[in-house]
C-alpha positions in Angstrom: 131.5 112.7 102.0 130.8 109.9 99.4 130.9 111.2 96.0 131.0 108.1 93.9 129.7 104.6 94.1 129.4 101.5 91.8 126.6 99.4 90.7 128.3 96.6 88.6 125.2 95.0 87.4 122.7 95.8 84.7 119.2 96.6 85.3 117.8 93.1 84.7 120.4 91.8 87.2 119.3 94.3 89.9 115.7 93.4 89.2 116.5 89.7 90.0 118.4 90.8 93.2 115.6 92.8 94.7 112.7 90.8 93.2 111.3 93.4 90.8 110.6 93.9 87.1 113.2 96.4 85.8 110.9 97.4 83.0 112.9 99.4 80.3 115.4 100.7 82.7 118.6 101.1 80.3 121.2 100.9 83.2 124.2 98.8 81.8 126.3 98.7 85.1 129.0 100.9 86.2 130.1 103.9 88.4 127.8 106.6 89.6 129.2 110.0 90.3 127.6 113.0 91.7 125.0 114.9 89.5 124.5 111.7 87.2 121.5 109.6 86.7 121.4 106.1 88.5 118.5 103.6 89.0 116.6 103.8 92.3 114.0 101.5 93.7 110.8 103.0 94.7 107.6 101.7 96.3 105.7 102.4 93.0 103.8 105.5 94.2 105.7 108.5 92.5 102.1 110.2 92.1 101.4 110.4 95.7 98.5 112.7 95.6 95.3 111.1 97.1 94.7 108.5 99.5 96.8 105.4 99.9 95.6 102.5 97.7 94.1 99.5 99.2 96.5 97.2 97.2 100.3 97.1 97.4 101.9 98.7 94.2 104.7 96.9 92.8 108.1 98.3 93.4 109.7 100.2 90.4 113.3 100.5 89.2 113.4 104.1 87.8 116.3 106.6 87.0 116.9 109.7 89.1 119.6 112.2 89.5 121.9 111.9 92.4 122.0 115.2 93.9 118.8 117.1 95.2 118.7 120.7 94.3 119.2 122.9 97.4 116.2 125.0 98.8 116.0 128.3 97.0 116.7 130.2 100.2 120.5 129.0 100.2 121.0 128.2 96.7 123.6 130.1 94.8 124.2 130.3 91.1 125.5 127.1 89.8 125.2 125.2 93.2 125.7 121.5 93.1 122.8 119.1 94.2 122.9 117.9 97.8 124.1 114.4 97.8 123.5 113.1 101.4 121.2 113.6 104.2 123.2 114.0 107.6 120.3 115.7 109.5 117.1 113.6 109.3 115.2 116.2 111.5 115.9 119.0 108.9 112.9 120.8 107.8 114.1 120.3 104.2 114.1 116.4 104.4 111.7 115.5 107.4 108.5 115.8 105.4 109.8 113.5 102.8 111.2 111.1 105.2 108.1 110.9 107.2 106.1 110.0 104.1 107.2 106.4 102.9 106.4 107.1 99.3 109.5 109.4 99.1 111.7 106.9 100.5 113.9 104.8 98.0 116.5 102.0 97.9 119.6 102.9 96.0 121.2 99.6 94.7 124.9 99.4 94.8 128.0 97.0 94.8 130.6 99.5 96.4 131.0 103.0 97.5 134.1 105.2 97.7 135.5 107.4 100.4 138.8 108.8 100.9 140.9 107.1 103.4 143.8 108.4 105.7 147.0 109.9 104.0 149.6 107.3 103.0 152.5 107.3 105.1 154.9 107.0 102.3 153.7 110.1 100.1 151.0 111.8 102.2 148.4 111.3 99.3 144.8 110.1 100.6 143.8 106.7 99.3 140.6 106.0 97.6 138.8 103.4 99.3 136.2 101.3 97.8 133.8 99.7 100.4 131.5 96.6 99.8 129.3 94.5 101.9 130.8 91.0 102.4 127.4 89.3 102.8 125.8 91.2 100.0 127.3 91.4 96.3 124.5 93.8 95.7 123.2 96.0 98.6 120.6 98.7 99.3 121.6 102.1 100.4 118.8 104.0 102.1 117.8 107.0 100.1 115.0 109.8 99.7 113.9 111.3 96.5 112.4 114.8 95.7 110.8 116.0 92.7 111.8 119.6 92.4 113.3 121.0 89.2 114.5 117.4 88.5 113.7 114.0 89.7 116.3 113.7 92.0 117.6 111.7 95.1 120.0 111.7 98.1 121.8 109.1 100.1 121.1 108.9 104.0 124.3 108.8 106.1 124.9 107.8 109.7 127.9 107.9 112.2 130.8 105.8 110.7 131.4 102.3 112.0 134.7 101.3 113.6 136.5 100.3 110.2 135.7 103.6 108.7 136.5 105.7 111.7 140.0 104.2 111.5 140.2 105.5 108.2 139.4 109.0 109.5 135.7 109.0 108.4 132.9 110.5 110.6 130.1 109.3 108.5 129.0 106.6 106.0 126.2 105.9 103.9 123.3 103.7 105.7 123.5 100.2 104.1 120.4 98.2 104.9 120.4 94.5 105.7 119.8 92.1 103.1 116.4 90.9 104.7 113.6 91.9 102.3 111.5 92.9 105.2 114.0 95.6 106.0 113.8 96.8 102.7 110.0 96.8 102.9 110.1 98.7 106.2 112.3 101.5 104.4 110.0 101.8 101.4 106.7 101.3 103.3 106.7 101.4 107.0 106.1 104.4 109.3 108.9 106.8 110.3 108.7 105.4 113.8 110.1 102.2 112.3 112.1 103.3 109.4 114.3 105.7 111.3 115.6 102.8 113.3 117.4 101.6 110.3 119.5 104.7 110.1 122.5 102.9 111.6 126.0 102.1 110.9 126.6 98.8 109.0 128.7 96.2 110.9 132.5 96.5 110.4 132.8 92.8 110.4 130.6 92.5 107.2 132.5 95.1 105.2 135.1 94.6 102.6 137.6 97.5 102.1 139.7 97.6 99.2 
């Protein structure tokens, strides 16, 4: 499971890359760990009550906590937040995924996974994975406002490169096409769920 990723760009650079006004987001660039705040991109409708507006709201870059509090029925004292969505049909997630206002883009420059143990010392290697065609890429995310404004990353089956490292899943990396980003943020679930797919091994940088 991914527990670290990097966003090696300040908020202003993220805004330029994704065509939005970063506002006053203070993100300076750096590493994002579980249960810490990081910027995500929303469709600009965090107040979702009422009818959908006739005009398109501008995208927003806002800070949210990486790790959605688990449902009360399974939460234990001190339980950590849920970092990833593996089952998109889960009742805990499906309502948010079907309503596009709750989907978000999670900008990143690389994510970390543990690779196979080294043949020399038996220790697992920390692998940083980037997208060769996108210095900054968007991972598919979903947000909730329970106790705290939080988000989780969607995962999908690992591609061939990560399967070779013993991984079963990987974060969903979206293509660079702005129309694809718009589909994830605003499209119906019938179209958006088609984006939950492995990124091409040939486009990945593993270091």
